[in-house]
C-alpha positions, 0 to 999 in steps of 0.5 A: 481520498479513500486509499488515504482512508484505507492506509490510516485505518490500516495503520491503526489497526496495527498500532492497536493490535487489532486481529481484523480490520473493516474498510469500504471496498473499492477495486483500489483498496482490493489491489492494494490489499492483494499486494499487502497479501503478497508481501505477507504483511496480512493472512487473508480477506474477504469481500462481504456486503461492500466492505473488505474484512482484512485479517492482520498478521504479526510476528511474535508480538512484533508489528511486521512494518515500521509505517505506512506514509502517504506521499501523493495526497489529494490536495498535493499530487506527486507524479514521477517520471520513469528516471526519478522513479529509479532514483527515488528506488535506490534511496528506498531500497526495502520499502513497498512502494505503490505507484499509480500507472496507466497499466493500474496500481502496481509496485515500483519494482514492477514499474521500473521493469515496465519502465513507466512513471506514475503517481507514488500512492504510498510508501511502506516501510519494513 
């Protein structure tokens, strides 16, 4: 539930052109934020008093991504085997897809390298 809140606030913050957003701190939220930082969707983040403060990045007054989609929801979990993930990656070439595996929360490309399946948490289209 916390991840869906994080993604909704992140998407809303971009839509309303906020410079910063404040999200409750959890390990998963921090991991997602680190991947967004590596991909260049945010400028920086800090952890302060139980919250993540995230500085959003824009490119010449344009959003850096199109949409964030929650794939797995609390009432409907979406689990994929390694072979299903391979097929899923063929359809979604330029998207950042986050997968929860027994290795932790990792991007789809890393899950394919490790040859493991898991629960697809979110897909960021850019």
